[in-house]
C-alpha positions in Angstrom: 0.0 0.0 0.0 2.8 2.4 0.9 4.7 1.7 -2.2 1.8 2.5 -4.5 0.9 5.6 -2.4 4.4 7.1 -2.6 4.7 6.3 -6.3 1.4 7.9 -7.0 2.3 11.1 -5.3 4.5 12.1 -8.3 2.5 14.4 -10.6 5.4 15.8 -12.6 4.9 13.7 -15.8 1.2 14.5 -15.9 1.8 18.3 -15.2 4.6 18.5 -17.8 2.0 17.5 -20.5 -1.3 19.1 -19.5 0.1 22.4 -18.3 3.0 22.7 -20.7 1.4 25.7 -22.6 0.3 27.3 -19.4 3.7 27.2 -17.7 6.2 27.5 -20.5 6.4 30.9 -22.2 5.6 30.7 -25.9 9.1 31.7 -27.0 10.5 28.8 -24.9 8.3 26.0 -26.2 9.6 23.3 -28.3 7.7 20.4 -30.0 10.6 18.1 -29.0 10.1 18.9 -25.3 6.4 18.3 -25.5 7.0 15.1 -27.3 9.5 13.9 -24.7 7.1 14.8 -21.9 4.3 12.9 -23.6 6.5 9.8 -24.1 7.6 10.0 -20.4 3.9 10.2 -19.3 3.0 7.2 -21.6 5.8 5.1 -20.1 4.5 5.9 -16.6 0.9 5.1 -17.6 2.0 1.7 -18.9 3.7 1.1 -15.6 0.4 1.7 -13.7 -1.5 -0.3 -16.3 0.8 -3.2 -15.5 0.3 -2.8 -11.8 -3.4 -3.1 -12.3 -3.2 -6.0 -14.7 -1.6 -8.0 -11.9 -4.6 -7.6 -9.7 -8.0 -9.3 -10.1 -10.8 -7.4 -11.7 -12.5 -4.9 -9.4 -9.4 -4.5 -7.2 -8.0 -1.4 -5.7 -4.3 -0.4 -5.9 -3.3 -2.4 -2.9 -5.8 -5.3 -3.2 -9.5 -5.8 -2.7 -10.0 -3.1 -0.1 -10.0 0.7 -0.6 -6.9 2.1 1.0 -4.7 5.1 1.5 -3.0 4.3 -1.8 -6.4 4.8 -3.6 -7.0 8.1 -1.7 -3.6 9.5 -2.8 -3.5 8.2 -6.4 -7.2 8.5 -7.6 -7.2 12.3 -7.9 -4.3 11.9 -10.5 -6.2 9.1 -12.3 -9.3 11.3 -12.4 -7.4 14.2 -13.8 -5.9 11.9 -16.5 -9.4 11.0 -17.7 -10.6 14.5 -17.2 -7.9 15.6 -19.7 -8.9 12.9 -22.2 -6.9 9.8 -21.4 -8.3 6.9 -23.5 -9.8 4.0 -21.5 -9.5 2.0 -24.7 -5.7 2.5 -24.7 -5.4 2.0 -20.9 -8.3 -0.4 -20.1 -7.1 -1.3 -16.5 -6.8 2.4 -15.6 -10.2 3.0 -17.2 -11.7 0.1 -15.1 -10.1 1.5 -11.9 -11.4 5.0 -12.7 -14.8 3.7 -13.3 -14.8 1.7 -10.1 -13.6 4.4 -7.8 -15.6 7.4 -9.3 -18.8 5.7 -8.1 -17.8 5.7 -4.5 -20.1 8.0 -2.5 -17.2 9.9 -0.9 -15.7 10.5 -4.3 -18.9 11.6 -5.8 -19.5 14.0 -2.9 -16.1 15.5 -3.4 -16.1 15.7 -7.2 -15.0 19.2 -8.3 -18.1 21.3 -9.1 -16.8 22.6 -12.4 -16.3 18.9 -13.5 -19.9 18.3 -12.8 -21.0 21.4 -14.7 -18.9 20.5 -17.7 -18.4 16.7 -17.7 -16.7 16.7 -21.1 -13.3 17.9 -19.9 -10.5 18.5 -22.3 -8.6 16.5 -24.8 -4.9 17.2 -24.1 -4.2 13.5 -23.4 -6.3 11.9 -26.1 -3.3 10.8 -28.1 -1.1 9.6 -25.2 
């Protein structure tokens, strides 16, 4: 549980892609940097997809029970799908996202602007 929790606290690879244009001044942007950031994120996503493939269907990150690992990692997973990550390309992450987003506590804490505009963005549609 602690291993997944601490691994999941790293948001740099996600932020380097979805916030690239917000944080990097236009004159400093390079297609090669964004491509490298997207590749690093895809590698990280494949790692998490692999973790979930080792678990039985309907499992949480550290086994059958909801744990602190899920509490710390799920906001990142929700953000990934909010920004257009493909559940077809990452089916285990998609299954995990679908499982947890139906929990009453998660539904109650869903960001209001996500409820108002459920479509989100498409920055990660090709990752």
